[in-house]
VEXDREN-2710 file (C-alpha; in Angstrom, 1 decimal):
% VEXDREN-2710
k/r/px/py/pz
1/MET/-21.5/78.4/-11.6
2/LEU/-24.8/78.2/-13.5
3/ILE/-25.4/74.9/-15.2
4/VAL/-27.0/75.1/-18.6
5/GLU/-28.1/72.0/-20.6
6/ILE/-28.2/72.6/-24.4
7/ASP/-29.4/70.3/-27.2
8/ILE/-26.4/70.3/-29.6
9/LYS/-28.6/71.4/-32.4
10/MET/-29.4/74.6/-30.5
11/LYS/-25.8/75.4/-29.5
12/THR/-25.2/77.9/-32.3
13/CYS/-28.6/79.6/-31.5
14/TRP/-27.6/80.8/-28.1
15/LYS/-24.5/82.7/-26.9
16/VAL/-23.3/82.7/-23.3
17/ALA/-24.2/86.1/-21.9
18/LYS/-24.2/87.9/-18.6
19/GLY/-27.6/88.7/-17.1
20/THR/-30.3/87.4/-14.8
21/TYR/-31.6/83.8/-15.3
22/LYS/-34.5/82.0/-13.7
23/ILE/-33.0/78.8/-12.2
24/ASN/-34.3/75.4/-13.2
25/THR/-36.5/76.4/-16.1
26/LYS/-36.7/76.0/-19.8
27/LEU/-35.3/79.1/-21.6
28/ILE/-36.4/77.9/-25.0
29/ASP/-36.9/74.5/-26.6
30/GLY/-33.6/72.7/-26.2
31/ILE/-32.0/75.0/-23.7
32/ASN/-32.6/74.4/-20.0
33/ILE/-31.3/76.6/-17.2
34/CYS/-30.4/74.2/-14.3
35/GLU/-28.9/74.5/-10.9
36/LEU/-26.7/77.3/-9.5
37/ILE/-23.6/76.1/-7.7
38/SER/-22.1/78.8/-5.5
39/GLY/-21.1/77.4/-2.1
40/LEU/-24.7/76.2/-1.7
41/VAL/-26.5/74.6/-4.6
42/LEU/-29.7/76.5/-5.5
43/TYR/-32.5/74.9/-7.5
44/GLU/-35.1/77.8/-7.4
45/GLY/-35.1/81.6/-7.7
46/TYR/-33.0/83.8/-9.9
47/ALA/-29.2/83.9/-10.6
48/GLU/-27.4/87.1/-11.6
49/ILE/-24.4/86.2/-13.8
50/ILE/-21.8/89.0/-14.0
51/ASP/-19.1/86.9/-15.6
52/GLU/-19.7/84.7/-18.7
53/ASN/-17.2/82.2/-17.3
54/ASP/-19.7/81.4/-14.5
55/ILE/-21.9/79.5/-17.0
56/LYS/-21.1/75.9/-17.6
57/ILE/-22.6/74.4/-20.8
58/ILE/-23.5/70.7/-21.0
59/THR/-24.4/69.7/-24.5
60/TYR/-26.3/66.6/-25.4
61/GLU/-27.8/65.0/-28.5
62/LEU/-31.5/63.9/-28.5
63/TYR/-32.4/60.6/-30.1
64/ASP/-35.8/59.7/-31.6
65/SER/-35.3/55.9/-31.2
66/GLU/-38.0/53.8/-29.7
67/ASP/-38.5/50.0/-29.7
68/HIS/-42.0/48.8/-28.6
69/ASN/-43.1/45.2/-28.3
70/SER/-45.8/43.3/-26.4
71/ASN/-43.7/43.0/-23.3
72/TYR/-41.6/46.2/-22.9
73/SER/-40.7/49.6/-24.5
74/GLU/-37.0/50.6/-24.9
75/TYR/-35.7/54.1/-25.6
76/VAL/-32.3/55.5/-26.5
77/LEU/-31.4/58.3/-24.1
78/PRO/-31.3/61.2/-24.1
79/ASN/-34.6/60.9/-26.0
80/LEU/-36.8/63.4/-27.8
81/ARG/-39.9/61.9/-26.1
82/PHE/-38.6/63.0/-22.7
83/ALA/-37.1/66.3/-23.6
84/ASP/-39.4/68.4/-21.3
85/ASN/-40.1/65.8/-18.6
86/TRP/-37.8/67.4/-16.0
87/THR/-39.0/71.0/-16.4
88/SER/-42.7/70.1/-16.9
89/ILE/-43.1/68.0/-13.8
90/THR/-44.2/70.2/-10.9
91/TYR/-42.6/69.1/-7.7
92/ASN/-40.2/70.2/-5.0
93/GLU/-37.1/71.2/-7.0
94/SER/-34.7/70.4/-4.2
95/TYR/-36.2/67.0/-3.7
96/LYS/-36.0/66.3/-7.5
97/TYR/-32.3/67.1/-7.5
98/TRP/-31.7/65.2/-4.3
99/ALA/-33.1/62.1/-5.9
100/PHE/-31.1/62.7/-9.1
101/SER/-27.9/63.3/-7.1
102/TYR/-28.2/60.0/-5.2
103/LEU/-29.2/58.1/-8.4
104/ASN/-26.1/59.5/-10.2
105/ARG/-23.8/58.6/-7.4
106/ALA/-25.2/55.1/-7.1
107/TYR/-25.1/54.6/-10.8
108/ASN/-21.4/55.6/-11.0
109/ALA/-20.3/53.7/-7.9
110/SER/-17.5/51.3/-8.6
111/LYS/-17.8/47.6/-7.7
112/GLU/-15.3/48.2/-4.8
113/VAL/-17.6/51.0/-3.4
114/CYS/-20.7/48.9/-4.0
115/ASP/-19.2/46.0/-2.1
116/ALA/-18.0/48.2/0.7
117/PHE/-21.2/50.1/1.3
118/GLY/-23.8/47.6/0.2
119/ILE/-24.9/49.5/-2.9
120/ASN/-27.2/47.4/-5.1
121/LYS/-27.9/50.0/-7.9
122/CYS/-31.6/49.8/-7.2
123/MET/-34.2/52.5/-6.3
124/ILE/-37.9/52.7/-5.8
125/VAL/-40.3/55.6/-6.7
126/TYR/-43.6/55.3/-4.9
127/GLY/-46.7/57.3/-4.1
128/PRO/-50.4/57.5/-4.8
129/PRO/-51.7/57.2/-8.4
130/GLY/-51.5/60.3/-10.6
131/VAL/-48.7/62.1/-8.9
132/GLY/-46.3/61.6/-11.8
133/LYS/-44.1/58.7/-10.8
134/SER/-43.5/57.4/-14.3
135/THR/-42.8/60.8/-15.7
136/PHE/-40.4/61.6/-13.0
137/THR/-38.6/58.3/-13.4
138/LYS/-38.0/59.0/-17.1
139/ALA/-36.9/62.5/-16.3
140/LEU/-34.3/61.1/-13.9
141/CYS/-33.0/58.6/-16.5
142/GLN/-32.9/61.4/-19.1
143/LYS/-30.8/63.7/-16.9
144/LEU/-28.6/60.7/-15.9
145/ALA/-27.7/60.3/-19.6
146/ILE/-27.2/64.0/-20.2
147/ARG/-24.9/64.6/-17.1
148/ASN/-22.9/61.5/-17.8
149/LYS/-22.6/62.4/-21.5
150/LYS/-23.6/58.8/-22.5
151/LYS/-25.8/57.2/-25.0
152/MET/-27.9/55.1/-22.7
153/HIS/-31.0/52.9/-22.9
154/LEU/-34.2/52.9/-20.9
155/ARG/-36.1/49.6/-20.8
156/GLU/-39.6/50.1/-19.4
157/ILE/-41.4/46.9/-18.3
158/ASN/-45.0/46.7/-17.2
159/CYS/-45.0/44.0/-14.6
160/ASN/-48.5/42.8/-15.4
161/ARG/-47.0/41.4/-18.7
162/ILE/-44.6/39.1/-16.7
163/LEU/-47.3/37.0/-15.1
164/SER/-48.5/33.9/-16.8
165/ARG/-51.2/31.4/-16.0
166/PHE/-48.8/28.6/-16.9
167/TYR/-46.5/27.3/-14.2
168/GLY/-42.9/28.3/-14.6
169/GLU/-43.7/30.7/-17.6
170/SER/-43.5/33.8/-15.4
171/ILE/-39.9/33.1/-14.4
172/LYS/-38.9/32.7/-18.0
173/ASN/-40.7/36.0/-18.9
174/LEU/-38.9/37.9/-16.2
175/ALA/-35.5/36.4/-17.2
176/ASN/-36.0/37.4/-20.9
177/LEU/-37.1/40.9/-20.0
178/LEU/-34.2/41.5/-17.7
179/ASP/-31.6/40.2/-20.2
180/CYS/-29.8/43.3/-21.5
181/GLU/-26.5/43.1/-23.3
182/ASN/-25.8/46.8/-22.7
183/LYS/-24.7/47.6/-19.1
184/ASP/-25.8/51.2/-19.6
185/THR/-29.4/50.1/-19.8
186/VAL/-31.6/51.3/-16.9
187/ILE/-34.5/48.9/-16.3
188/VAL/-37.7/50.3/-15.0
189/LEU/-40.4/48.0/-13.5
190/ASP/-43.7/49.8/-13.5
191/GLU/-46.6/48.5/-11.4
192/ALA/-44.0/46.6/-9.4
193/ASP/-46.5/45.8/-6.6
194/SER/-48.2/43.4/-9.0
195/ILE/-45.3/40.9/-8.8
196/LEU/-43.3/41.9/-5.7
197/LEU/-45.8/41.6/-2.8
198/ASP/-44.5/40.4/0.5
199/ARG/-43.7/36.6/0.3
200/GLY/-45.3/36.0/3.7
201/SER/-48.7/37.2/2.6
202/ILE/-48.4/35.3/-0.7
203/ILE/-47.7/32.0/1.2
204/ASN/-50.6/32.7/3.6
205/LYS/-53.0/33.2/0.7
206/ASN/-51.8/30.0/-1.0
207/GLU/-50.9/31.9/-4.1
208/PRO/-49.1/30.0/-6.9
209/ASN/-45.4/29.3/-6.1
210/ASP/-44.4/31.2/-9.2
211/SER/-45.0/34.5/-7.3
212/VAL/-42.4/33.6/-4.7
213/ARG/-39.9/32.4/-7.4
214/ILE/-40.3/35.7/-9.3
215/ILE/-39.2/37.7/-6.2
216/ASN/-36.3/35.3/-5.6
217/SER/-35.2/35.7/-9.2
218/LEU/-35.4/39.5/-9.1
219/LEU/-33.4/39.5/-5.8
220/SER/-30.7/37.5/-7.5
221/PHE/-30.7/39.9/-10.4
222/ILE/-30.4/43.0/-8.1
223/ASP/-27.5/41.3/-6.2
224/ARG/-25.6/40.9/-9.4
225/GLY/-25.8/44.6/-10.0
226/LYS/-25.3/44.4/-13.8
227/ASN/-28.0/47.0/-14.7
228/PHE/-29.4/49.8/-12.6
229/ILE/-33.1/49.0/-11.8
230/ILE/-35.9/51.3/-10.8
231/LEU/-39.2/50.1/-9.3
232/ILE/-42.4/52.1/-9.5
233/SER/-45.1/51.3/-7.0
234/ASN/-48.4/52.7/-5.6
235/PHE/-48.1/50.6/-2.5
236/LYS/-44.6/50.6/-1.1
237/ASP/-45.7/49.0/2.3
238/GLN/-47.0/45.9/0.5
239/LEU/-43.7/45.1/-1.2
240/ASP/-41.5/42.3/0.0
241/SER/-39.1/43.5/2.8
242/ALA/-36.1/42.0/1.0
243/ILE/-36.8/44.1/-2.1
244/LEU/-37.1/47.3/0.0
245/ASP/-33.9/46.4/1.9
246/ARG/-31.9/46.2/-1.3
247/CYS/-33.1/49.6/-2.6
248/ASP/-30.4/52.2/-2.2
249/ILE/-32.9/55.1/-2.3
250/LEU/-36.6/55.3/-1.7
251/VAL/-38.2/58.3/-3.4
252/GLU/-41.7/59.2/-2.1
253/MET/-43.9/61.4/-4.3
254/GLU/-46.7/62.8/-2.3
255/LYS/-49.8/64.9/-3.2
256/LEU/-48.9/68.5/-4.1
257/SER/-48.7/71.3/-1.6
258/LEU/-50.6/74.5/-2.1
259/GLN/-47.5/76.1/-3.6
260/LEU/-46.9/73.3/-6.0
261/THR/-50.6/73.2/-6.9
262/TYR/-50.5/76.9/-7.7
263/ASN/-47.4/76.4/-9.8
264/LEU/-48.9/73.5/-11.7
265/LEU/-52.0/75.6/-12.6
266/LYS/-49.8/78.6/-13.5
267/ASN/-47.5/76.6/-15.6
268/THR/-50.3/74.8/-17.4
269/LEU/-52.1/78.1/-18.1
270/GLU/-48.8/79.5/-19.5
271/LYS/-48.4/76.5/-21.8
272/MET/-52.0/77.1/-23.0
273/MET/-50.9/80.7/-23.8
274/ASP/-47.9/79.4/-25.8
275/MET/-50.2/77.1/-27.7
276/GLY/-52.6/80.0/-28.6
277/TYR/-55.6/78.9/-26.5
278/LEU/-55.3/81.8/-24.0
279/GLU/-54.4/85.5/-24.2
280/HIS/-51.0/86.2/-22.6
281/TYR/-50.9/87.2/-18.9
282/GLN/-48.1/87.3/-16.3
283/PHE/-49.2/85.7/-13.1
284/MET/-47.4/86.6/-9.8
285/GLU/-45.1/84.1/-8.2
286/PHE/-46.7/82.1/-5.4
287/LEU/-44.6/83.5/-2.5
288/ASN/-45.5/87.1/-3.6
289/VAL/-49.2/86.2/-3.8
290/GLU/-49.0/84.5/-0.3
291/ILE/-47.4/87.6/1.1
292/CYS/-49.7/90.2/-0.5
293/GLY/-52.9/88.2/0.0
294/GLU/-56.0/90.0/-1.2
295/MET/-53.7/92.9/-2.2
296/ALA/-52.2/90.8/-5.0
297/ASP/-53.4/91.4/-8.5
298/GLU/-57.0/90.1/-9.0
299/ARG/-56.2/87.2/-11.4
300/SER/-53.2/85.9/-9.4
301/TRP/-55.3/86.0/-6.2
302/SER/-58.1/84.1/-8.0
303/LEU/-55.6/81.5/-9.1
304/PHE/-54.3/81.2/-5.5
305/ASN/-57.9/80.4/-4.3
306/ILE/-58.5/78.0/-7.1
307/ALA/-55.3/76.1/-6.1
308/ALA/-56.5/76.0/-2.5
309/ARG/-59.8/74.3/-3.6
310/HIS/-58.0/71.8/-5.7
311/LEU/-55.4/70.9/-3.1
312/GLN/-56.3/67.2/-2.7
313/LYS/-56.2/66.5/-6.4
314/SER/-53.3/64.8/-8.2
315/PRO/-51.4/66.4/-11.0
316/ARG/-53.1/64.1/-13.5
317/GLN/-56.6/65.2/-12.2
318/ILE/-55.6/68.9/-12.4
319/LYS/-54.4/68.6/-16.0
320/LYS/-57.7/66.9/-17.0
321/LEU/-59.5/69.8/-15.4
322/MET/-57.4/72.2/-17.4
323/PHE/-58.2/70.3/-20.6
324/GLY/-61.9/70.8/-19.8
325/ILE/-61.6/74.6/-20.1
326/LEU/-60.1/74.6/-23.6
327/GLY/-62.2/76.5/-26.1
328/ASP/-62.4/76.4/-29.9
329/GLY/-60.4/79.6/-30.1
330/LYS/-58.4/82.0/-28.0
331/GLN/-60.2/83.0/-24.8
332/SER/-59.4/85.6/-22.1
333/ILE/-57.6/84.7/-18.8
334/GLY/-60.6/86.0/-16.9
335/GLU/-63.0/83.6/-18.7
336/ALA/-60.5/80.7/-18.1
337/LEU/-60.2/81.5/-14.4
338/LYS/-64.0/81.7/-14.1
339/GLN/-64.4/78.2/-15.6
340/LEU/-61.7/76.8/-13.3
341/ALA/-63.4/78.4/-10.3
342/ASN/-66.7/76.8/-11.3
343/THR/-65.1/73.4/-11.4
344/SER/-64.0/73.9/-7.8
345/LYS/-67.5/74.2/-6.5
END
């Protein structure tokens, strides 16, 4: 069974058809080819569909609703703003779906199941700066709404806005930000390490008592399990142990491998082609280049070597490099690769 997610506005533009599909990719705007379920669940490669009944359509409606204030941003899901987050983020596809599968199960767990297995409806996404933690978190929430066929809300809170220099004010700020009438609101605390540092270290440093009270207040909120909460942190090891213990799933986002770096460069170049900045060219898939080595086509091999030289860079840094090679008009692939190669030196 091939899962296909379709924006309801695009449903009449695409007919279910037999053929070969690239798994986990955007077919066109509003139509995403997702996983293949056939005994095993596949998230990469190609699927040959010989029976139209082997395609399952999941339709969704995109909303363009956003609410921004000085303390948080709230979005109605599925949201137009996050339409391409899942397919645009370059990461291990099996890992992405593993994180979503666990999130989905925890989100839908009944109170009886939560009590029996200690599920707190809380997860943490952590890793070094620039690896795409915030983008991935929003992609997870977007897919959660699509797969559950629900109109949900995402409340994104920057933890730095919680802290106040006035005693007791931080606790009030946190309580107000966490107060959601809709139980289908997922709360995301970005930069969580700014308020959730280990209480032992806070006491030893003689920090204001508000910092400890914030952690205690959040622990109480998590224990109530009214809303699913996701923490985003650059420094997981510095977080309070009680917070980590309550997280149902810890999702680590590491620096990109050589394959993922190649794919990010390839995907970004292809997006530049679609935007009219580059002439069109079909690069080889990473595994084929790796197997063929210097026998691969010249441009794919050049991209492979560029990826190897940028291996330690984050996705954010790589995208900034790609922006740097944009010209005023359309340029050749050869010229673009030459500029990228020069940035590697």
